[in-house]
TORVONU-752920 format. One record per residue: x, y, z of N, C-alpha, C, O in turn. Coordinates in steps of 0.2 Angstrom, whole numbers, plus 5000, padded with zeros to 4 digits. Example, Ala and Ser with C-alpha at 12.3 -4.5 7.8 and 13.67 -1.06 7.14 Angstrom:
<pts>
+------+------+------+------+------+------+------+------+------+------+------+------+
!  npx !  npy !  npz ! capx ! capy ! capz !  cpx !  cpy !  cpz !  opx !  opy !  opz !
+------+------+------+------+------+------+------+------+------+------+------+------+
! 5066 ! 4972 ! 5039 ! 5062 ! 4978 ! 5039 ! 5066 ! 4984 ! 5039 ! 5071 ! 4983 ! 5042 !
! 5064 ! 4989 ! 5035 ! 5068 ! 4995 ! 5036 ! 5064 ! 5000 ! 5039 ! 5067 ! 5006 ! 5040 !
+------+------+------+------+------+------+------+------+------+------+------+------+
</pts>
This chain:
<pts>
+------+------+------+------+------+------+------+------+------+------+------+------+
!  npx !  npy !  npz ! capx ! capy ! capz !  cpx !  cpy !  cpz !  opx !  opy !  opz !
+------+------+------+------+------+------+------+------+------+------+------+------+
! 5707 ! 5853 ! 5759 ! 5704 ! 5846 ! 5760 ! 5697 ! 5845 ! 5760 ! 5693 ! 5841 ! 5758 !
! 5696 ! 5851 ! 5763 ! 5688 ! 5851 ! 5764 ! 5685 ! 5849 ! 5756 ! 5680 ! 5845 ! 5756 !
! 5687 ! 5851 ! 5750 ! 5685 ! 5851 ! 5744 ! 5685 ! 5843 ! 5744 ! 5680 ! 5840 ! 5744 !
! 5692 ! 5839 ! 5745 ! 5690 ! 5834 ! 5743 ! 5687 ! 5828 ! 5746 ! 5684 ! 5823 ! 5743 !
! 5687 ! 5830 ! 5752 ! 5682 ! 5826 ! 5756 ! 5674 ! 5828 ! 5755 ! 5670 ! 5824 ! 5756 !
! 5672 ! 5834 ! 5752 ! 5666 ! 5835 ! 5751 ! 5665 ! 5833 ! 5743 ! 5659 ! 5831 ! 5741 !
! 5670 ! 5832 ! 5738 ! 5671 ! 5828 ! 5732 ! 5671 ! 5818 ! 5734 ! 5668 ! 5814 ! 5731 !
! 5673 ! 5817 ! 5738 ! 5672 ! 5810 ! 5740 ! 5666 ! 5809 ! 5743 ! 5662 ! 5804 ! 5741 !
! 5664 ! 5814 ! 5748 ! 5656 ! 5812 ! 5750 ! 5652 ! 5813 ! 5743 ! 5648 ! 5808 ! 5743 !
! 5651 ! 5815 ! 5739 ! 5646 ! 5817 ! 5736 ! 5648 ! 5811 ! 5731 ! 5643 ! 5807 ! 5729 !
! 5654 ! 5809 ! 5728 ! 5655 ! 5803 ! 5724 ! 5653 ! 5797 ! 5727 ! 5653 ! 5792 ! 5724 !
! 5652 ! 5796 ! 5734 ! 5651 ! 5789 ! 5739 ! 5644 ! 5791 ! 5737 ! 5644 ! 5786 ! 5733 !
! 5639 ! 5794 ! 5736 ! 5632 ! 5795 ! 5739 ! 5629 ! 5795 ! 5730 ! 5624 ! 5791 ! 5729 !
! 5633 ! 5798 ! 5725 ! 5631 ! 5796 ! 5720 ! 5632 ! 5789 ! 5718 ! 5628 ! 5786 ! 5715 !
! 5636 ! 5786 ! 5719 ! 5637 ! 5779 ! 5718 ! 5633 ! 5773 ! 5723 ! 5631 ! 5767 ! 5722 !
! 5632 ! 5777 ! 5727 ! 5626 ! 5773 ! 5731 ! 5619 ! 5773 ! 5729 ! 5614 ! 5768 ! 5729 !
! 5618 ! 5779 ! 5726 ! 5612 ! 5780 ! 5722 ! 5613 ! 5775 ! 5717 ! 5612 ! 5769 ! 5718 !
! 5614 ! 5776 ! 5714 ! 5616 ! 5772 ! 5707 ! 5615 ! 5764 ! 5708 ! 5612 ! 5760 ! 5705 !
! 5619 ! 5764 ! 5712 ! 5620 ! 5757 ! 5714 ! 5610 ! 5753 ! 5715 ! 5607 ! 5749 ! 5712 !
! 5608 ! 5758 ! 5720 ! 5603 ! 5754 ! 5723 ! 5598 ! 5755 ! 5717 ! 5595 ! 5750 ! 5715 !
! 5598 ! 5760 ! 5714 ! 5592 ! 5763 ! 5708 ! 5595 ! 5757 ! 5704 ! 5591 ! 5759 ! 5700 !
! 5598 ! 5752 ! 5701 ! 5600 ! 5748 ! 5696 ! 5596 ! 5742 ! 5701 ! 5592 ! 5739 ! 5698 !
! 5598 ! 5741 ! 5706 ! 5596 ! 5736 ! 5711 ! 5588 ! 5735 ! 5711 ! 5586 ! 5729 ! 5709 !
! 5584 ! 5740 ! 5712 ! 5578 ! 5741 ! 5712 ! 5575 ! 5741 ! 5707 ! 5569 ! 5740 ! 5707 !
! 5579 ! 5741 ! 5701 ! 5575 ! 5741 ! 5695 ! 5576 ! 5734 ! 5692 ! 5572 ! 5731 ! 5689 !
! 5582 ! 5730 ! 5694 ! 5583 ! 5723 ! 5692 ! 5577 ! 5720 ! 5696 ! 5574 ! 5714 ! 5693 !
! 5576 ! 5723 ! 5701 ! 5569 ! 5716 ! 5705 ! 5566 ! 5719 ! 5703 ! 5561 ! 5716 ! 5706 !
! 5563 ! 5724 ! 5700 ! 5557 ! 5726 ! 5699 ! 5554 ! 5723 ! 5690 ! 5549 ! 5722 ! 5687 !
! 5560 ! 5722 ! 5688 ! 5560 ! 5716 ! 5680 ! 5554 ! 5713 ! 5680 ! 5556 ! 5707 ! 5682 !
! 5549 ! 5712 ! 5678 ! 5545 ! 5706 ! 5679 ! 5548 ! 5700 ! 5676 ! 5550 ! 5701 ! 5670 !
! 5548 ! 5692 ! 5679 ! 5550 ! 5687 ! 5677 ! 5545 ! 5684 ! 5671 ! 5539 ! 5685 ! 5669 !
! 5551 ! 5681 ! 5669 ! 5545 ! 5679 ! 5661 ! 5541 ! 5672 ! 5665 ! 5544 ! 5669 ! 5669 !
! 5534 ! 5672 ! 5663 ! 5532 ! 5668 ! 5665 ! 5531 ! 5661 ! 5660 ! 5531 ! 5661 ! 5654 !
! 5530 ! 5656 ! 5663 ! 5532 ! 5649 ! 5660 ! 5525 ! 5648 ! 5657 ! 5519 ! 5648 ! 5659 !
! 5527 ! 5647 ! 5652 ! 5519 ! 5645 ! 5647 ! 5514 ! 5641 ! 5648 ! 5515 ! 5636 ! 5650 !
! 5508 ! 5643 ! 5647 ! 5501 ! 5636 ! 5651 ! 5503 ! 5632 ! 5649 ! 5507 ! 5631 ! 5644 !
! 5498 ! 5627 ! 5651 ! 5498 ! 5620 ! 5646 ! 5493 ! 5621 ! 5640 ! 5494 ! 5618 ! 5635 !
! 5489 ! 5626 ! 5640 ! 5484 ! 5629 ! 5636 ! 5490 ! 5632 ! 5631 ! 5490 ! 5630 ! 5626 !
! 5493 ! 5636 ! 5632 ! 5495 ! 5638 ! 5628 ! 5501 ! 5634 ! 5622 ! 5502 ! 5634 ! 5616 !
! 5504 ! 5631 ! 5629 ! 5510 ! 5626 ! 5624 ! 5506 ! 5621 ! 5621 ! 5509 ! 5617 ! 5617 !
! 5499 ! 5619 ! 5622 ! 5496 ! 5615 ! 5618 ! 5493 ! 5619 ! 5613 ! 5494 ! 5617 ! 5607 !
! 5491 ! 5624 ! 5613 ! 5488 ! 5625 ! 5606 ! 5495 ! 5629 ! 5600 ! 5494 ! 5629 ! 5594 !
! 5499 ! 5631 ! 5603 ! 5506 ! 5630 ! 5597 ! 5507 ! 5623 ! 5596 ! 5511 ! 5622 ! 5590 !
! 5505 ! 5616 ! 5599 ! 5508 ! 5612 ! 5594 ! 5503 ! 5610 ! 5590 ! 5504 ! 5606 ! 5586 !
! 5495 ! 5613 ! 5592 ! 5489 ! 5613 ! 5587 ! 5492 ! 5616 ! 5578 ! 5492 ! 5614 ! 5572 !
! 5494 ! 5622 ! 5582 ! 5496 ! 5626 ! 5576 ! 5500 ! 5623 ! 5572 ! 5499 ! 5625 ! 5566 !
! 5505 ! 5618 ! 5574 ! 5512 ! 5614 ! 5570 ! 5508 ! 5609 ! 5566 ! 5510 ! 5606 ! 5562 !
! 5502 ! 5610 ! 5567 ! 5498 ! 5606 ! 5561 ! 5496 ! 5609 ! 5555 ! 5494 ! 5605 ! 5550 !
! 5496 ! 5615 ! 5556 ! 5493 ! 5617 ! 5549 ! 5496 ! 5616 ! 5542 ! 5502 ! 5618 ! 5541 !
! 5493 ! 5613 ! 5537 ! 5493 ! 5609 ! 5531 ! 5487 ! 5606 ! 5529 ! 5481 ! 5607 ! 5531 !
! 5488 ! 5599 ! 5523 ! 5485 ! 5595 ! 5523 ! 5488 ! 5589 ! 5525 ! 5494 ! 5589 ! 5527 !
! 5482 ! 5584 ! 5526 ! 5483 ! 5578 ! 5529 ! 5480 ! 5573 ! 5528 ! 5474 ! 5574 ! 5529 !
! 5481 ! 5565 ! 5527 ! 5479 ! 5560 ! 5522 ! 5480 ! 5554 ! 5528 ! 5485 ! 5552 ! 5531 !
! 5473 ! 5550 ! 5530 ! 5474 ! 5543 ! 5532 ! 5468 ! 5540 ! 5528 ! 5466 ! 5540 ! 5523 !
! 5468 ! 5533 ! 5536 ! 5461 ! 5529 ! 5536 ! 5456 ! 5530 ! 5542 ! 5458 ! 5534 ! 5546 !
! 5451 ! 5527 ! 5543 ! 5449 ! 5527 ! 5549 ! 5444 ! 5521 ! 5547 ! 5442 ! 5520 ! 5541 !
! 5443 ! 5517 ! 5553 ! 5439 ! 5511 ! 5551 ! 5441 ! 5504 ! 5552 ! 5447 ! 5503 ! 5550 !
! 5439 ! 5499 ! 5556 ! 5443 ! 5494 ! 5556 ! 5443 ! 5488 ! 5549 ! 5438 ! 5487 ! 5546 !
! 5448 ! 5486 ! 5549 ! 5450 ! 5481 ! 5544 ! 5447 ! 5478 ! 5540 ! 5442 ! 5475 ! 5542 !
! 5449 ! 5480 ! 5533 ! 5441 ! 5476 ! 5529 ! 5437 ! 5482 ! 5527 ! 5436 ! 5483 ! 5521 !
! 5436 ! 5486 ! 5532 ! 5431 ! 5492 ! 5532 ! 5434 ! 5499 ! 5532 ! 5431 ! 5503 ! 5535 !
! 5440 ! 5500 ! 5527 ! 5444 ! 5505 ! 5528 ! 5439 ! 5511 ! 5526 ! 5433 ! 5509 ! 5524 !
! 5440 ! 5516 ! 5526 ! 5440 ! 5524 ! 5522 ! 5444 ! 5527 ! 5524 ! 5448 ! 5526 ! 5529 !
! 5446 ! 5531 ! 5517 ! 5451 ! 5537 ! 5515 ! 5449 ! 5544 ! 5521 ! 5443 ! 5545 ! 5522 !
! 5453 ! 5547 ! 5524 ! 5453 ! 5554 ! 5528 ! 5455 ! 5557 ! 5525 ! 5460 ! 5555 ! 5523 !
! 5453 ! 5565 ! 5525 ! 5455 ! 5570 ! 5522 ! 5454 ! 5574 ! 5527 ! 5449 ! 5577 ! 5527 !
! 5460 ! 5577 ! 5531 ! 5461 ! 5582 ! 5535 ! 5463 ! 5589 ! 5534 ! 5469 ! 5587 ! 5531 !
! 5462 ! 5595 ! 5534 ! 5464 ! 5601 ! 5534 ! 5465 ! 5604 ! 5539 ! 5460 ! 5606 ! 5542 !
! 5472 ! 5607 ! 5541 ! 5472 ! 5612 ! 5546 ! 5474 ! 5619 ! 5542 ! 5479 ! 5620 ! 5538 !
! 5471 ! 5624 ! 5546 ! 5473 ! 5631 ! 5544 ! 5471 ! 5635 ! 5550 ! 5466 ! 5634 ! 5554 !
! 5479 ! 5639 ! 5550 ! 5478 ! 5645 ! 5556 ! 5475 ! 5650 ! 5553 ! 5475 ! 5651 ! 5547 !
! 5472 ! 5653 ! 5557 ! 5466 ! 5660 ! 5555 ! 5466 ! 5663 ! 5560 ! 5468 ! 5661 ! 5565 !
! 5461 ! 5670 ! 5559 ! 5461 ! 5674 ! 5564 ! 5466 ! 5678 ! 5568 ! 5466 ! 5679 ! 5574 !
! 5472 ! 5680 ! 5564 ! 5477 ! 5683 ! 5567 ! 5482 ! 5678 ! 5572 ! 5486 ! 5679 ! 5576 !
! 5479 ! 5671 ! 5569 ! 5483 ! 5668 ! 5573 ! 5480 ! 5663 ! 5580 ! 5482 ! 5659 ! 5584 !
! 5474 ! 5667 ! 5579 ! 5472 ! 5664 ! 5587 ! 5467 ! 5659 ! 5587 ! 5464 ! 5658 ! 5592 !
! 5467 ! 5656 ! 5581 ! 5459 ! 5650 ! 5579 ! 5466 ! 5644 ! 5572 ! 5469 ! 5645 ! 5567 !
! 5464 ! 5638 ! 5577 ! 5466 ! 5633 ! 5574 ! 5459 ! 5630 ! 5569 ! 5455 ! 5629 ! 5573 !
! 5457 ! 5629 ! 5564 ! 5453 ! 5626 ! 5561 ! 5454 ! 5622 ! 5557 ! 5458 ! 5622 ! 5552 !
! 5450 ! 5616 ! 5560 ! 5452 ! 5608 ! 5557 ! 5445 ! 5607 ! 5552 ! 5440 ! 5610 ! 5553 !
! 5447 ! 5604 ! 5545 ! 5442 ! 5603 ! 5540 ! 5443 ! 5593 ! 5539 ! 5447 ! 5590 ! 5536 !
! 5438 ! 5592 ! 5542 ! 5436 ! 5584 ! 5542 ! 5433 ! 5584 ! 5536 ! 5431 ! 5590 ! 5534 !
! 5433 ! 5578 ! 5531 ! 5433 ! 5576 ! 5525 ! 5431 ! 5581 ! 5522 ! 5425 ! 5581 ! 5520 !
! 5437 ! 5588 ! 5519 ! 5433 ! 5592 ! 5514 ! 5431 ! 5591 ! 5509 ! 5433 ! 5587 ! 5505 !
! 5426 ! 5596 ! 5508 ! 5422 ! 5596 ! 5502 ! 5418 ! 5590 ! 5499 ! 5416 ! 5589 ! 5494 !
! 5416 ! 5585 ! 5506 ! 5411 ! 5581 ! 5505 ! 5404 ! 5583 ! 5507 ! 5402 ! 5588 ! 5510 !
! 5400 ! 5578 ! 5506 ! 5392 ! 5579 ! 5511 ! 5394 ! 5580 ! 5518 ! 5391 ! 5584 ! 5522 !
! 5400 ! 5576 ! 5519 ! 5401 ! 5575 ! 5527 ! 5406 ! 5576 ! 5531 ! 5408 ! 5573 ! 5536 !
! 5407 ! 5583 ! 5528 ! 5412 ! 5589 ! 5530 ! 5409 ! 5592 ! 5537 ! 5404 ! 5596 ! 5538 !
! 5416 ! 5590 ! 5540 ! 5414 ! 5595 ! 5548 ! 5419 ! 5600 ! 5548 ! 5423 ! 5600 ! 5544 !
! 5419 ! 5605 ! 5553 ! 5423 ! 5609 ! 5557 ! 5425 ! 5610 ! 5562 ! 5420 ! 5612 ! 5565 !
! 5431 ! 5608 ! 5565 ! 5431 ! 5609 ! 5573 ! 5435 ! 5614 ! 5572 ! 5439 ! 5614 ! 5568 !
! 5433 ! 5620 ! 5578 ! 5439 ! 5626 ! 5578 ! 5441 ! 5627 ! 5585 ! 5437 ! 5630 ! 5589 !
! 5448 ! 5626 ! 5586 ! 5453 ! 5627 ! 5592 ! 5454 ! 5634 ! 5595 ! 5455 ! 5638 ! 5591 !
! 5454 ! 5635 ! 5601 ! 5457 ! 5642 ! 5601 ! 5456 ! 5643 ! 5610 ! 5453 ! 5639 ! 5613 !
! 5459 ! 5649 ! 5612 ! 5463 ! 5651 ! 5620 ! 5457 ! 5654 ! 5622 ! 5456 ! 5659 ! 5620 !
! 5452 ! 5650 ! 5628 ! 5449 ! 5655 ! 5629 ! 5451 ! 5656 ! 5639 ! 5451 ! 5652 ! 5644 !
! 5454 ! 5664 ! 5638 ! 5458 ! 5663 ! 5644 ! 5464 ! 5660 ! 5645 ! 5469 ! 5661 ! 5641 !
! 5464 ! 5657 ! 5649 ! 5471 ! 5652 ! 5651 ! 5468 ! 5643 ! 5650 ! 5470 ! 5638 ! 5653 !
! 5462 ! 5643 ! 5645 ! 5459 ! 5637 ! 5643 ! 5460 ! 5637 ! 5637 ! 5459 ! 5642 ! 5634 !
! 5461 ! 5628 ! 5634 ! 5461 ! 5630 ! 5627 ! 5454 ! 5625 ! 5627 ! 5454 ! 5620 ! 5629 !
! 5450 ! 5628 ! 5623 ! 5444 ! 5623 ! 5621 ! 5443 ! 5622 ! 5611 ! 5447 ! 5624 ! 5606 !
! 5437 ! 5619 ! 5611 ! 5437 ! 5619 ! 5605 ! 5428 ! 5617 ! 5602 ! 5425 ! 5614 ! 5606 !
! 5426 ! 5621 ! 5597 ! 5420 ! 5617 ! 5596 ! 5418 ! 5614 ! 5590 ! 5421 ! 5615 ! 5585 !
! 5414 ! 5609 ! 5591 ! 5415 ! 5604 ! 5585 ! 5409 ! 5605 ! 5580 ! 5403 ! 5602 ! 5581 !
! 5410 ! 5609 ! 5574 ! 5402 ! 5607 ! 5569 ! 5402 ! 5601 ! 5567 ! 5406 ! 5598 ! 5565 !
! 5396 ! 5599 ! 5568 ! 5397 ! 5590 ! 5569 ! 5392 ! 5590 ! 5562 ! 5387 ! 5593 ! 5560 !
! 5394 ! 5585 ! 5558 ! 5389 ! 5583 ! 5552 ! 5379 ! 5581 ! 5555 ! 5374 ! 5582 ! 5552 !
! 5380 ! 5579 ! 5562 ! 5374 ! 5579 ! 5564 ! 5368 ! 5584 ! 5565 ! 5362 ! 5584 ! 5566 !
! 5373 ! 5590 ! 5565 ! 5367 ! 5595 ! 5568 ! 5369 ! 5599 ! 5575 ! 5366 ! 5604 ! 5577 !
! 5375 ! 5595 ! 5580 ! 5377 ! 5600 ! 5584 ! 5384 ! 5603 ! 5585 ! 5389 ! 5603 ! 5582 !
! 5383 ! 5605 ! 5591 ! 5389 ! 5609 ! 5591 ! 5392 ! 5610 ! 5597 ! 5392 ! 5615 ! 5600 !
! 5395 ! 5605 ! 5598 ! 5399 ! 5601 ! 5606 ! 5403 ! 5606 ! 5607 ! 5405 ! 5609 ! 5602 !
! 5406 ! 5607 ! 5614 ! 5411 ! 5613 ! 5615 ! 5415 ! 5607 ! 5620 ! 5412 ! 5603 ! 5624 !
! 5423 ! 5607 ! 5619 ! 5426 ! 5601 ! 5623 ! 5430 ! 5607 ! 5627 ! 5430 ! 5613 ! 5625 !
! 5434 ! 5605 ! 5633 ! 5440 ! 5608 ! 5634 ! 5445 ! 5602 ! 5635 ! 5444 ! 5596 ! 5635 !
! 5451 ! 5606 ! 5636 ! 5457 ! 5601 ! 5636 ! 5457 ! 5601 ! 5643 ! 5457 ! 5607 ! 5646 !
! 5457 ! 5593 ! 5648 ! 5457 ! 5592 ! 5653 ! 5464 ! 5588 ! 5655 ! 5466 ! 5588 ! 5661 !
! 5466 ! 5586 ! 5651 ! 5474 ! 5584 ! 5651 ! 5479 ! 5584 ! 5645 ! 5476 ! 5583 ! 5639 !
! 5485 ! 5586 ! 5645 ! 5491 ! 5587 ! 5642 ! 5497 ! 5586 ! 5643 ! 5501 ! 5588 ! 5647 !
! 5499 ! 5581 ! 5637 ! 5507 ! 5578 ! 5639 ! 5510 ! 5580 ! 5633 ! 5508 ! 5585 ! 5629 !
! 5516 ! 5576 ! 5632 ! 5521 ! 5579 ! 5627 ! 5518 ! 5579 ! 5621 ! 5517 ! 5583 ! 5617 !
! 5516 ! 5571 ! 5621 ! 5513 ! 5570 ! 5615 ! 5506 ! 5568 ! 5613 ! 5504 ! 5564 ! 5608 !
! 5502 ! 5570 ! 5618 ! 5495 ! 5569 ! 5618 ! 5490 ! 5574 ! 5621 ! 5491 ! 5575 ! 5627 !
! 5484 ! 5577 ! 5618 ! 5480 ! 5582 ! 5623 ! 5472 ! 5578 ! 5623 ! 5468 ! 5576 ! 5618 !
! 5471 ! 5579 ! 5627 ! 5464 ! 5576 ! 5630 ! 5459 ! 5581 ! 5631 ! 5459 ! 5585 ! 5636 !
! 5453 ! 5580 ! 5627 ! 5449 ! 5585 ! 5627 ! 5442 ! 5581 ! 5631 ! 5443 ! 5575 ! 5633 !
! 5437 ! 5585 ! 5634 ! 5430 ! 5582 ! 5636 ! 5427 ! 5589 ! 5637 ! 5429 ! 5594 ! 5639 !
! 5418 ! 5586 ! 5635 ! 5414 ! 5589 ! 5635 ! 5413 ! 5594 ! 5641 ! 5415 ! 5592 ! 5647 !
! 5410 ! 5599 ! 5639 ! 5411 ! 5607 ! 5643 ! 5404 ! 5611 ! 5638 ! 5403 ! 5617 ! 5636 !
! 5400 ! 5607 ! 5637 ! 5394 ! 5610 ! 5634 ! 5392 ! 5610 ! 5627 ! 5396 ! 5606 ! 5624 !
! 5387 ! 5613 ! 5623 ! 5386 ! 5614 ! 5615 ! 5380 ! 5618 ! 5615 ! 5377 ! 5620 ! 5620 !
! 5378 ! 5619 ! 5609 ! 5372 ! 5620 ! 5607 ! 5369 ! 5613 ! 5602 ! 5372 ! 5608 ! 5600 !
! 5363 ! 5616 ! 5602 ! 5360 ! 5610 ! 5599 ! 5361 ! 5604 ! 5603 ! 5361 ! 5599 ! 5599 !
! 5361 ! 5603 ! 5607 ! 5363 ! 5596 ! 5611 ! 5360 ! 5596 ! 5617 ! 5360 ! 5600 ! 5621 !
! 5357 ! 5590 ! 5618 ! 5356 ! 5588 ! 5627 ! 5359 ! 5581 ! 5629 ! 5356 ! 5576 ! 5629 !
! 5365 ! 5583 ! 5630 ! 5369 ! 5577 ! 5633 ! 5367 ! 5572 ! 5633 ! 5368 ! 5568 ! 5628 !
! 5363 ! 5571 ! 5638 ! 5359 ! 5567 ! 5641 ! 5353 ! 5563 ! 5637 ! 5350 ! 5558 ! 5639 !
! 5353 ! 5566 ! 5632 ! 5348 ! 5560 ! 5625 ! 5351 ! 5562 ! 5620 ! 5351 ! 5556 ! 5618 !
! 5354 ! 5565 ! 5617 ! 5358 ! 5566 ! 5610 ! 5364 ! 5563 ! 5608 ! 5368 ! 5562 ! 5613 !
! 5365 ! 5561 ! 5602 ! 5371 ! 5560 ! 5600 ! 5376 ! 5565 ! 5599 ! 5375 ! 5569 ! 5595 !
! 5381 ! 5564 ! 5601 ! 5386 ! 5570 ! 5602 ! 5392 ! 5566 ! 5601 ! 5392 ! 5559 ! 5602 !
! 5398 ! 5569 ! 5599 ! 5405 ! 5570 ! 5599 ! 5405 ! 5573 ! 5607 ! 5403 ! 5578 ! 5608 !
! 5409 ! 5568 ! 5612 ! 5409 ! 5569 ! 5620 ! 5415 ! 5571 ! 5622 ! 5416 ! 5575 ! 5626 !
! 5421 ! 5567 ! 5617 ! 5428 ! 5569 ! 5623 ! 5433 ! 5568 ! 5614 ! 5431 ! 5563 ! 5611 !
! 5437 ! 5571 ! 5613 ! 5442 ! 5569 ! 5611 ! 5449 ! 5567 ! 5614 ! 5450 ! 5567 ! 5620 !
! 5455 ! 5564 ! 5610 ! 5460 ! 5562 ! 5614 ! 5466 ! 5564 ! 5606 ! 5465 ! 5559 ! 5601 !
! 5470 ! 5569 ! 5604 ! 5474 ! 5567 ! 5598 ! 5480 ! 5565 ! 5602 ! 5481 ! 5566 ! 5608 !
! 5485 ! 5561 ! 5599 ! 5490 ! 5559 ! 5598 ! 5495 ! 5559 ! 5594 ! 5495 ! 5556 ! 5588 !
! 5501 ! 5564 ! 5598 ! 5506 ! 5565 ! 5593 ! 5511 ! 5560 ! 5590 ! 5515 ! 5559 ! 5594 !
! 5512 ! 5556 ! 5584 ! 5515 ! 5551 ! 5583 ! 5523 ! 5555 ! 5579 ! 5525 ! 5553 ! 5573 !
! 5527 ! 5560 ! 5582 ! 5530 ! 5564 ! 5579 ! 5526 ! 5570 ! 5576 ! 5521 ! 5572 ! 5578 !
! 5530 ! 5572 ! 5570 ! 5529 ! 5580 ! 5569 ! 5524 ! 5580 ! 5562 ! 5522 ! 5585 ! 5559 !
! 5522 ! 5572 ! 5562 ! 5520 ! 5572 ! 5554 ! 5515 ! 5566 ! 5553 ! 5513 ! 5564 ! 5548 !
! 5514 ! 5564 ! 5560 ! 5508 ! 5560 ! 5561 ! 5505 ! 5559 ! 5568 ! 5507 ! 5559 ! 5573 !
! 5498 ! 5559 ! 5567 ! 5494 ! 5560 ! 5572 ! 5487 ! 5555 ! 5571 ! 5485 ! 5553 ! 5566 !
! 5484 ! 5555 ! 5578 ! 5480 ! 5549 ! 5579 ! 5472 ! 5553 ! 5582 ! 5472 ! 5558 ! 5585 !
! 5467 ! 5551 ! 5580 ! 5461 ! 5556 ! 5584 ! 5457 ! 5551 ! 5584 ! 5456 ! 5547 ! 5579 !
! 5453 ! 5550 ! 5592 ! 5450 ! 5546 ! 5595 ! 5445 ! 5552 ! 5598 ! 5445 ! 5555 ! 5603 !
! 5440 ! 5550 ! 5592 ! 5433 ! 5554 ! 5595 ! 5428 ! 5548 ! 5602 ! 5429 ! 5542 ! 5602 !
! 5425 ! 5551 ! 5605 ! 5419 ! 5547 ! 5609 ! 5414 ! 5550 ! 5606 ! 5413 ! 5556 ! 5604 !
! 5409 ! 5544 ! 5604 ! 5403 ! 5546 ! 5603 ! 5398 ! 5543 ! 5607 ! 5396 ! 5537 ! 5607 !
! 5395 ! 5549 ! 5610 ! 5391 ! 5548 ! 5616 ! 5381 ! 5548 ! 5614 ! 5379 ! 5553 ! 5613 !
! 5378 ! 5543 ! 5615 ! 5371 ! 5543 ! 5613 ! 5366 ! 5541 ! 5621 ! 5366 ! 5535 ! 5621 !
! 5363 ! 5544 ! 5624 ! 5358 ! 5543 ! 5629 ! 5363 ! 5544 ! 5636 ! 5362 ! 5542 ! 5641 !
! 5368 ! 5548 ! 5634 ! 5371 ! 5549 ! 5641 ! 5377 ! 5544 ! 5642 ! 5382 ! 5544 ! 5646 !
! 5377 ! 5540 ! 5638 ! 5384 ! 5534 ! 5638 ! 5387 ! 5534 ! 5631 ! 5384 ! 5536 ! 5626 !
! 5395 ! 5532 ! 5631 ! 5398 ! 5531 ! 5625 ! 5395 ! 5524 ! 5622 ! 5393 ! 5519 ! 5624 !
! 5395 ! 5526 ! 5615 ! 5393 ! 5521 ! 5611 ! 5398 ! 5519 ! 5605 ! 5397 ! 5514 ! 5601 !
! 5402 ! 5523 ! 5604 ! 5406 ! 5522 ! 5598 ! 5412 ! 5526 ! 5600 ! 5412 ! 5531 ! 5604 !
! 5418 ! 5525 ! 5597 ! 5424 ! 5528 ! 5597 ! 5425 ! 5528 ! 5588 ! 5425 ! 5523 ! 5584 !
! 5427 ! 5535 ! 5586 ! 5429 ! 5535 ! 5577 ! 5436 ! 5538 ! 5582 ! 5437 ! 5542 ! 5586 !
! 5440 ! 5532 ! 5576 ! 5448 ! 5534 ! 5577 ! 5451 ! 5534 ! 5570 ! 5449 ! 5530 ! 5566 !
! 5455 ! 5540 ! 5568 ! 5459 ! 5540 ! 5563 ! 5465 ! 5540 ! 5564 ! 5467 ! 5542 ! 5570 !
! 5469 ! 5538 ! 5559 ! 5477 ! 5540 ! 5558 ! 5478 ! 5544 ! 5553 ! 5476 ! 5542 ! 5547 !
! 5482 ! 5551 ! 5554 ! 5484 ! 5553 ! 5546 ! 5492 ! 5557 ! 5546 ! 5495 ! 5558 ! 5551 !
! 5494 ! 5557 ! 5541 ! 5500 ! 5559 ! 5539 ! 5500 ! 5565 ! 5537 ! 5495 ! 5567 ! 5534 !
! 5506 ! 5568 ! 5536 ! 5505 ! 5575 ! 5532 ! 5508 ! 5573 ! 5526 ! 5512 ! 5569 ! 5525 !
! 5505 ! 5577 ! 5521 ! 5504 ! 5576 ! 5514 ! 5510 ! 5582 ! 5513 ! 5511 ! 5587 ! 5515 !
! 5514 ! 5578 ! 5507 ! 5520 ! 5583 ! 5506 ! 5518 ! 5588 ! 5502 ! 5513 ! 5588 ! 5500 !
! 5523 ! 5595 ! 5502 ! 5519 ! 5600 ! 5499 ! 5521 ! 5600 ! 5492 ! 5519 ! 5604 ! 5488 !
+------+------+------+------+------+------+------+------+------+------+------+------+
</pts>
């Protein structure tokens, strides 16, 4: 009898230890973190990879627009090339800086404004001026803000706010659609 009692005590002790160990292990597993707004927005930008075509300007003064989006640097950068192959070609580089989505716009006017994501919704991303190179924002002409609106997976509208003398003087808006492969 003593052997059966010892065996039962040992079995209960082992069962209790195993149960407690599995409970502790389950509690110590890290919960999957919800993606940040910046990383979700960056993933949406990555979906733009490819060639796009559209128009800018007012009725009667429309200009054709070509845009290329490319994912580079092992997936850590989305590079946008506006007006590729023309003298007015410009590059905008989007990337995550910690938990912030930022961009640097290499502008045809010779400056490089840096913008940071300020607002993100399901169908739009809004960026605002956060510094830059070769630009004195209170005096120089520069791109100061950007709103990207996603109108489905194959159509986007970009509205760039152009500032001069510290004030908005123009909005350059273009709508482009994905070119078929």
